[in-house]
C-alpha positions in Angstrom: 13.9 -5.3 42.0 16.4 -5.0 39.2 16.1 -7.7 36.4 13.3 -9.5 38.3 11.3 -6.2 38.5 11.8 -5.7 34.7 10.5 -9.2 34.0 7.4 -8.7 36.3 6.7 -5.3 34.6 6.8 -6.9 31.2 4.3 -9.6 32.1 2.1 -7.2 34.0 1.9 -4.8 31.0 0.9 -7.6 28.7 -1.8 -8.8 31.1 -3.2 -5.3 31.5 -3.2 -4.8 27.7 -5.0 -8.1 27.3 -7.8 -7.1 29.8 -8.2 -3.7 28.0 -8.7 -5.4 24.7 -11.2 -7.9 26.1 -13.1 -5.0 27.7 -13.1 -3.1 24.4 -14.7 -6.0 22.5 -17.9 -5.2 24.3 -18.0 -1.8 22.7 -18.0 -3.2 19.1 -21.2 -2.1 17.4 -21.0 -4.0 14.1 -19.2 -7.1 15.3 -20.8 -9.6 17.8 -18.6 -12.1 19.6 -20.2 -15.4 20.6 -19.3 -19.1 21.0 -19.6 -19.7 17.3 -17.0 -17.1 16.7 -14.3 -19.1 18.4 -14.6 -22.1 16.1 -11.6 -22.2 13.8 -12.6 -21.9 10.1 -10.0 -22.7 7.5 -10.9 -19.9 5.1 -10.9 -17.3 7.9 -7.6 -18.6 9.3 -6.1 -18.5 5.8 -7.1 -14.9 5.4 -5.8 -13.8 8.8 -2.5 -15.5 8.1 -2.2 -13.8 4.7 -2.8 -10.4 6.2 -0.4 -11.0 9.1 2.5 -12.6 7.1 4.2 -9.2 6.5 4.1 -8.4 10.2 5.4 -11.9 11.0 8.3 -11.5 8.6 9.2 -8.2 10.1 9.1 -9.4 13.6 11.0 -12.6 12.7 13.7 -10.5 11.2 14.2 -8.8 14.6 14.3 -12.2 16.2 16.9 -13.5 13.8 19.0 -10.3 14.4 18.7 -10.7 18.2 19.7 -14.4 18.0 22.8 -13.6 16.0 23.7 -10.7 18.2 23.2 -12.4 21.6 25.2 -15.5 20.5 28.0 -13.4 19.2 27.9 -11.2 22.3 28.1 -14.2 24.6 31.0 -15.8 22.5 33.0 -12.6 22.1 32.2 -11.2 25.5 33.5 -14.4 27.2 36.9 -13.7 25.5 37.0 -10.2 26.9 37.2 -8.7 30.4 33.4 -7.9 30.3 32.4 -11.6 30.4 29.3 -13.0 28.5 26.5 -11.5 30.6 27.3 -7.8 30.7 27.4 -7.3 26.9 24.0 -9.1 26.4 22.3 -7.2 29.2 23.8 -3.8 28.3 23.2 -4.0 24.5 19.6 -5.1 25.1 19.0 -1.9 27.1 20.8 0.2 24.4 18.5 -1.2 21.7 15.4 -0.6 23.8 16.4 3.1 24.2 17.1 3.2 20.5 13.6 1.9 19.8 12.2 4.8 21.7 14.0 7.1 19.3 12.8 5.2 16.3 9.2 5.1 17.5 9.1 8.9 17.6 10.5 9.2 14.1 8.1 6.5 12.8 5.2 8.4 14.4 6.2 11.7 12.7 6.7 10.0 9.3 3.6 7.8 9.5 1.5 10.8 10.3 2.6 12.3 7.0 1.6 9.2 4.9 -1.9 10.5 3.8 -0.3 13.9 2.9 2.4 12.2 0.8 0.0 9.8 -0.9 -2.7 12.2 -1.8 -0.5 15.0 -3.1 1.7 12.6 -5.1 -1.4 11.1 -6.7 -2.8 14.6 -7.4 0.6 15.5 -9.0 1.1 18.3 -6.5 4.8 17.6 -6.2 5.7 20.9 -4.5 3.5 19.8 -1.6 5.2 16.4 -1.6 8.6 17.9 -1.4 7.6 20.4 1.2 6.1 17.7 3.4 9.2 15.5 2.9 11.4 18.4 3.9 9.4 19.0 7.1 9.4 15.3 8.0 13.1 14.9 7.4 13.9 18.1 9.3 11.9 17.0 12.4 13.3 13.5 12.3 16.9 14.8 12.0 16.2 17.1 15.0 15.1 14.1 17.1 17.9 11.9 16.0 20.5 14.7 16.6 19.2 15.2 20.1 19.4 11.5 20.7 23.0 11.4 19.3 24.1 14.2 21.7 22.6 12.4 24.6 24.1 9.0 23.7 27.6 10.6 23.3 27.6 12.9 26.4 25.6 11.2 29.1 25.5 7.4 28.4 26.2 6.6 32.1 23.1 8.6 33.1 20.9 6.8 30.6 22.0 3.3 31.6 21.5 4.1 35.3 17.8 4.5 34.6 17.7 0.7 34.2 19.9 -0.2 37.2 23.5 -0.1 38.1 26.5 -2.4 38.0 30.2 -2.7 38.6 33.0 -0.8 36.8 33.0 -3.2 33.8 29.3 -2.8 33.4 29.4 1.0 33.3 32.4 1.0 31.0 30.8 -1.3 28.5 27.5 0.7 28.7 29.4 3.9 27.7 31.2 2.0 24.9 27.9 0.6 23.6 26.0 3.9 23.5 28.9 5.8 21.9 29.9 3.1 19.4 26.8 1.0 18.5 24.6 4.2 18.2 27.4 6.4 16.7 25.4 6.9 13.5 21.9 6.9 15.0 21.5 10.3 13.4 21.1 8.5 10.1 17.8 7.0 11.3 16.4 10.5 10.8 16.7 9.9 7.1 16.4 6.1 6.6 13.2 5.5 8.5 11.1 8.4 7.0 12.4 7.4 3.5 10.9 4.0 3.8 7.6 5.4 4.9 7.7 8.0 2.1 8.2 5.4 -0.6 5.3 3.2 0.8 3.0 6.3 0.8 3.7 7.1 -2.9 3.2 3.5 -4.0 6.9 2.5 -4.4 6.5 -0.7 -2.4 9.7 -2.4 -3.6 11.9 0.5 -2.6 10.1 0.8 0.7 10.6 -2.9 1.5 14.3 -2.7 0.6 14.7 0.2 3.1 12.6 -1.3 5.8 14.6 -4.5 5.8 18.0 -3.3 4.6 19.5 -2.4 8.0 18.5 -5.5 9.9 18.8 -8.2 7.3 21.0 -7.0 4.5 23.7 -5.1 6.5 23.6 -5.8 10.3 23.8 -9.6 10.4 26.7 -9.8 7.9 28.5 -6.9 9.8 28.0 -8.7 13.1 29.5 -11.9 11.9 32.4 -10.4 9.9 33.4 -7.7 12.4 32.9 -10.0 15.4 35.4 -12.4 13.9 37.8 -9.6 13.2 37.6 -7.4 16.3 35.9 -9.4 19.0 33.4 -7.7 21.3 34.2 -4.3 19.8 33.5 -5.6 16.3 29.9 -6.3 17.5 29.6 -2.7 18.5 31.1 -1.5 15.2 28.4 -3.4 13.3 25.7 -0.9 14.5 27.2 2.2 12.8 28.2 0.2 9.7 24.6 -1.0 9.2 23.2 2.4 9.9 25.7 4.1 7.5 25.0 1.7 4.6 21.2 1.9 5.1 21.5 5.7 5.1 23.5 5.6 1.8 20.8 3.5 0.1 18.0 5.7 1.5 19.9 8.8 0.4 20.4 7.6 -3.2 16.8 6.5 -3.6 15.5 9.8 -2.2 17.7 11.9 -4.4 16.6 10.0 -7.5 13.0 10.3 -6.5 13.3 14.1 -5.9 14.8 14.5 -9.3 11.9 12.6 -10.7 9.5 14.9 -8.8 11.3 17.9 -10.1 10.7 16.8 -13.7 7.1 15.9 -12.9 7.5 13.2 -15.5 5.3 10.3 -14.4 5.0 7.7 -17.1 1.4 7.1 -18.1 -0.7 5.9 -21.0 -2.7 8.4 -22.9 -6.3 8.5 -21.9 -8.8 7.6 -24.5 -12.1 9.4 -24.6 -14.6 6.6 -25.0 -17.9 7.3 -26.6 -20.7 4.8 -27.1 -24.2 4.5 -28.3 -27.1 4.8 -25.9 -29.6 2.3 -27.3 -31.3 0.5 -24.5 -32.0 -3.2 -24.3 -35.3 -4.3 -23.0 -33.8 -6.2 -20.1 -30.9 -5.0 -18.1 -27.6 -6.9 -18.6 -24.1 -6.4 -17.4 -21.0 -8.0 -19.1 -17.7 -7.9 -17.1 -14.5 -8.6 -19.0 -11.2 -9.5 -17.4 -8.4 -10.0 -19.8 -4.7 -10.7 -20.3 -2.6 -7.9 -21.5 -2.4 -8.0 -25.3 -5.4 -10.4 -25.7 -7.6 -7.8 -27.3 -10.2 -8.1 -24.4 -10.8 -4.4 -24.3 -11.5 -4.2 -28.0 -13.9 -7.2 -27.7 -15.7 -5.3 -24.9 -16.0 -2.3 -27.1 -17.4 -4.4 -30.0 -20.0 -6.0 -27.7 -21.1 -2.6 -26.4 -21.5 -1.3 -30.0 -23.4 -4.4 -31.2 -25.8 -4.3 -28.3 -26.1 -0.6 -28.1 -25.1 -0.4 -24.4 -22.6 1.7 -22.4 -18.9 0.8 -22.4 -17.0 1.5 -19.1 -13.3 1.6 -18.9 -11.6 5.0 -18.9 -14.8 6.6 -17.7 -14.0 5.2 -14.2 -10.6 6.8 -14.3 -12.2 10.2 -15.1 -14.8 9.8 -12.4 -12.3 8.6 -9.8 -10.1 11.6 -10.5 -13.1 13.9 -9.8 -14.0 12.1 -6.5 -10.6 11.5 -5.0 -8.6 14.5 -6.3 -6.0 12.2 -7.7 -4.8 12.8 -11.2 -6.0 10.7 -14.1 -2.4 9.7 -14.9 -1.8 8.5 -11.4 -5.0 6.5 -11.3 -4.1 4.9 -14.7 -0.7 3.9 -13.3 -1.8 2.5 -10.0 -5.3 1.0 -10.3 -5.6 -2.8 -11.0 -1.9 -3.2 -10.2 -0.4 -4.6 -7.0 3.3 -5.4 -6.6 4.4 -8.5 -4.8 6.1 -6.5 -2.0 3.2 -4.1 -1.5 2.2 -5.8 1.8 5.6 -6.5 3.1 6.0 -3.1 4.7 2.8 -3.3 6.8 4.4 -5.0 9.7 6.8 -2.0 10.1 5.1 0.9 8.4 1.4 0.7 9.2 -1.0 2.6 7.0 -3.3 2.5 4.0 -2.2 3.7 0.6 -4.1 5.2 -2.3 -4.6 1.7 -3.9 -7.1 0.8 -1.2 -9.0 4.0 -1.7 -9.1 3.5 -5.4 -10.5 0.0 -5.1 -13.2 1.1 -2.7 -14.2 4.0 -4.9 -14.2 1.8 -8.0 -16.3 -0.8 -6.3 -18.9 1.8 -5.5 -18.9 3.2 -9.0 -19.2 -0.3 -10.5 -22.2 -1.2 -8.4 -23.8 2.2 -9.1 -23.6 1.9 -12.9 -24.6 -1.8 -12.8 -27.8 -0.9 -11.0 -28.5 2.0 -13.3 -28.1 0.6 -16.8 -26.9 -2.2 -19.1 -23.2 -2.0 -19.8 -19.9 -3.6 -20.5 -17.3 -3.2 -17.7 -13.6 -3.8 -18.3 -11.4 -5.3 -15.6 -11.3 -3.8 -12.0 -12.5 -7.1 -10.3 -16.0 -6.3 -11.6 -16.9 -10.0 -11.9 -16.2 -10.4 -8.2 -17.8 -7.1 -7.1 -21.0 -8.0 -9.1 -20.9 -11.8 -8.2 -24.3 -11.7 -6.6 -26.0 -9.5 -9.2 -28.5 -11.3 -11.6 -28.1 -11.0 -15.4 -24.4 -10.6 -15.2 -22.1 -12.4 -17.7 -18.6 -12.8 -16.5 -16.0 -13.2 -19.3 -12.2 -13.8 -19.2 -10.2 -13.2 -22.4 -6.8 -14.8 -22.9 -4.6 -15.3 -25.9 -1.5 -17.1 -27.2 1.9 -15.6 -26.3 2.9 -14.9 -29.9 -0.4 -13.1 -30.6 -0.2 -11.1 -27.5 3.3 -9.9 -28.3 2.1 -9.0 -31.8 -0.7 -6.9 -30.5 1.5 -5.3 -27.9 3.9 -4.1 -30.6 1.5 -3.2 -33.3 -1.4 -1.7 -31.3 0.2 -0.6 -28.0 3.5 0.5 -29.4 5.6 -1.7 -27.1 9.1 -2.4 -28.2 9.3 -5.9 -29.6 12.3 -6.9 -27.5 10.6 -5.8 -24.3 7.0 -6.9 -25.2 7.2 -10.4 -23.6 8.6 -9.0 -20.4 6.0 -6.2 -20.3 3.1 -8.6 -20.9 4.3 -10.9 -18.0 4.8 -7.9 -15.7 1.3 -6.4 -16.3 -0.4 -9.7 -16.0 1.4 -10.4 -12.8 0.3 -7.0 -11.4 -3.3 -7.7 -12.3 -3.2 -11.1 -10.8 -1.7 -9.8 -7.5 -4.4 -7.1 -7.4 -7.2 -9.6 -8.0 -5.8 -12.0 -5.4 -5.4 -9.3 -2.8 -8.9 -7.9 -3.0 -10.9 -11.1 -3.8 -8.8 -13.9 -2.4 -9.3 -15.8 -5.7 -7.0 -16.6 -8.6 -7.4 -14.1 -11.5 -7.3 -16.6 -14.4 -9.2 -19.4 -12.7 -12.0 -20.4 -15.1 -14.3 -21.0 -12.1 -14.6 -17.3 -11.5 -16.2 -16.7 -15.0 -19.1 -17.8 -17.1 -17.0 -18.1 -20.2 -13.2 -18.0 -21.0 -12.3 -17.2 -24.6 -9.1 -17.6 -26.5 -9.4 -14.5 -28.7 -7.1 -15.8 -31.3 -8.9 -19.1 -31.7 -12.0 -17.3 -32.8 -10.8 -13.8 -33.6 -12.0 -10.7 -31.8 -15.1 -10.3 -34.0 -16.4 -13.8 -33.6 -15.5 -13.7 -29.9 -17.7 -10.6 -29.5 -20.5 -12.3 -31.5 -20.3 -15.4 -29.2 -20.7 -13.3 -26.1 -23.6 -11.4 -27.7 -25.3 -14.8 -28.3 -25.0 -15.5 -24.6 -26.6 -12.2 -23.9 -29.5 -13.1 -26.2 -30.1 -16.2 -24.3 -30.3 -14.3 -21.0 -32.4 -11.4 -22.2 -34.7 -10.4 -25.1 -33.3 -7.6 -27.1 
């Protein structure tokens, strides 16, 4: 049925998939679907939209590329012997076949995500490199086979989707051999993006996942189309593939050198000790704090004054035991979420170690809060324990000058970089809090008390919180 048959097949497949999903809903054990479920609720819609925005951006990038490409194909094709319809039809088929190649490579690389993430976090860099070598090797084999097929039998491939006149077959062979000339590079570029996502380098992953389509292909289509007509449109494919490959190769080489040195930046772990004097009534104090505000020190003072446990680095040690990840890796990745962390999810689907860390930390926080009185630093503890009685939720902030002073004198941060570092860490903490709680980190409504540590001083700030504890419990 030619094009009409392809259209019918497309609609039919979507309809069958819809029926399969509806049928599967009945098998849900923990989720019940009823009439009330279908009422639109703003908070739910907002959450769904937030989770789906990365996929939307990715899909829209393909739409934008196709719009540019089809318009240019129609314009340049009309000026050639092929006309406007043949280039649009043929290149659409070429890209679909290319997507099959990419799907296989994505499947291989996505399957390696847990292996990359776990071994990178556990500082087992030899395993990371071995896995990367295997993934790149398999991906290159697939892309090489595809390259050979595209260069040797393009007429056989296009005939699967129907036949046409002499011009149709000529352009099909040109499209396969030119537009997909450097498809072999996909064997590096695609796995590289998934690799960086798996090890928590979300910015690099986002750059690689969008570089070919947005950064390189669209400008190449416009520029080369103007210069060389219909052939310029075809040249844009290998130009974009080649440039994306160069970026991926550079980032991979730099990361492999980093793995070779095994030199992950991390803060030294502090072995916290505390007294174990019990209070008569159980109380939990959670402390969220801006970087450099002295919030952690205030928490330590409170624990010492009340004779209760102090939890901060203890969680890091316990998480390392339970997950197998190194303490240094946990220190560098917990409570921090980059802006672009979710951008890859529309293209490279999979959970990373950050989600596992949050789940495990939540379990630990609930466990210690049930067991004993304590002070808990950060880690969204105020949200995790929002329904627990006898919990005091504190947020500590400070003036910019005082935070810079603390960062330089106590944390050893270079004075010229202190302000930038403070903003960076606070932004990571805010992103982390927003992602897992859907609330704003420094919003006073999330806490029982917000304290400017420099207005009172850390000692008096600790005393004030202790007074609040006295009002809630008899010591």
